[in-house]
C-alpha positions in Angstrom: 19.6 -7.0 -12.7 21.5 -5.1 -10.0 18.9 -2.3 -10.2 16.1 -4.8 -9.7 17.8 -6.3 -6.7 18.6 -2.9 -5.2 14.9 -1.9 -5.6 13.7 -5.1 -3.9 16.2 -4.5 -1.0 15.0 -0.9 -0.7 11.4 -2.0 -0.7 12.0 -4.7 1.9 14.0 -2.3 4.2 11.3 0.3 3.9 8.5 -2.2 4.7 10.5 -3.4 7.6 10.8 0.2 8.9 7.1 0.9 8.2 5.7 -2.1 9.9 7.3 -1.1 13.2 9.8 -4.0 13.4 11.7 -2.5 16.4 12.7 -3.6 19.8 12.7 -1.8 23.1 10.2 0.5 24.7 9.2 2.2 21.5 8.0 -1.2 20.1 5.3 -1.3 22.7 4.1 2.2 22.2 1.8 1.2 19.2 1.0 3.3 16.2 0.7 7.1 16.4 -2.9 8.0 15.4 -3.2 10.3 12.4 -6.3 12.3 11.9 -7.7 11.7 8.4 -8.1 14.7 6.1 -11.1 15.0 3.8 -10.2 14.1 0.2 -13.5 14.9 -1.4 -16.4 17.1 -0.6 -19.0 15.4 1.6 -21.1 12.8 0.0 -19.2 12.8 -3.3 -16.6 10.1 -3.2 -14.9 7.0 -2.0 -13.8 8.7 1.2 -17.5 8.5 2.3 -17.9 4.9 1.3 -18.0 2.5 4.3 -15.0 0.2 4.4 -12.7 2.4 2.3 -10.1 4.2 4.4 -9.1 7.8 3.7 -6.3 8.6 1.3 -2.8 8.7 2.9 -1.6 12.3 3.3 1.7 13.9 4.0 4.6 11.6 4.8 2.4 8.5 4.5 1.5 9.4 0.9 5.1 10.0 0.0 6.3 6.8 1.7 3.5 4.8 0.1 4.3 6.0 -3.4 8.0 5.8 -3.0 7.8 2.2 -1.6 5.6 1.1 -4.5 8.1 2.7 -6.9 10.9 0.9 -5.2 9.2 -2.4 -5.7 8.7 -1.7 -9.4 8.5 1.8 -11.1 5.7 0.5 -13.3 3.4 0.2 -10.3 2.9 3.9 -10.0 4.1 4.9 -13.5 3.4 8.6 -12.8 -0.2 7.9 -11.8 -0.1 8.7 -8.1 -3.9 9.0 -7.6 -4.5 5.8 -9.4 -2.0 3.9 -7.2 -3.7 5.4 -4.1 -7.1 4.5 -5.4 -6.0 0.9 -6.1 -4.6 0.7 -2.6 -7.8 2.0 -1.0 -9.9 -0.4 -3.1 -7.6 -3.3 -1.9 -8.2 -2.2 1.7 -12.0 -2.4 1.1 -11.6 -5.9 -0.5 -9.6 -7.1 2.5 -12.3 -6.3 5.0 -14.1 -9.5 3.8 -11.1 -11.5 2.6 -8.8 -12.8 5.4 -6.8 -15.4 3.5 -3.3 -14.0 2.8 -3.0 -16.0 -0.4 -6.3 -14.7 -1.8 -5.3 -11.1 -0.8 -2.1 -11.5 -2.8 -4.1 -12.7 -5.7 -6.4 -9.7 -5.4 -3.4 -7.4 -5.5 -2.1 -9.1 -8.6 -5.4 -8.5 -10.4 -5.8 -4.9 -9.1 -2.3 -3.6 -9.5 -1.2 -3.7 -13.1 1.2 -1.6 -15.2 2.1 -0.9 -18.8 4.5 -3.8 -18.9 2.5 -5.9 -16.5 -1.1 -6.2 -17.7 -1.5 -9.4 -15.8 -0.1 -8.0 -12.6 3.4 -8.1 -11.0 3.6 -11.7 -9.8 3.1 -13.1 -6.4 6.4 -11.9 -4.9 5.9 -8.2 -5.9 2.2 -8.5 -5.1 3.0 -9.6 -1.5 5.3 -6.5 -1.2 2.6 -4.3 -2.6 0.1 -5.8 -0.2 2.4 -5.1 2.8 2.9 -1.5 1.5 -0.9 -0.9 1.2 -1.5 -2.3 4.7 1.3 -0.3 6.3 0.3 3.0 4.7 -3.4 2.9 4.0 -5.1 0.4 6.2 -2.8 -0.9 9.0 -5.7 -2.3 11.0 -7.0 -4.6 8.2 
C-alpha cells in the first residue's frame, strides 16, 4: 500500500511541476514553444492527421512515460509507443469533448492494462488525463 501511495504522490508532484504551478515572474512567461519533430514519413501516419498532435520527444517523452508509470506501472507496461498513441488519440477526442467528466470517461476506456481491462478508475484516469494534457496537447 505504501508503494501505491508513494506512486500517487510522485505522480501528483510531477503533474504539479508540469502544469506550471509556480509563482513569480516565471509564472507569467507562458510555455516555451517546442518545434515538433516528424514521427512518420509524410502522408503515412497519425502525425499527418488533423487534430492529432505530434508525438512528444526528448524530455517531454521521458516525463510523459515516467509520470504514467508513477500513476500505475500497468499503464505503460513496457509498451511506450502504445501509451503515446493512446495519449495522442485522447488529444484528438478532446478537441470535440469539453466536458471534464466525459474526458475522464474517455481515458478510462482508452487506457487499459493487463490487470485493468476496464480501465484504471476515475481517480487514476484523471491523473492520466492531466499527464496527457501537460505533455502531448497542453492547448486542448
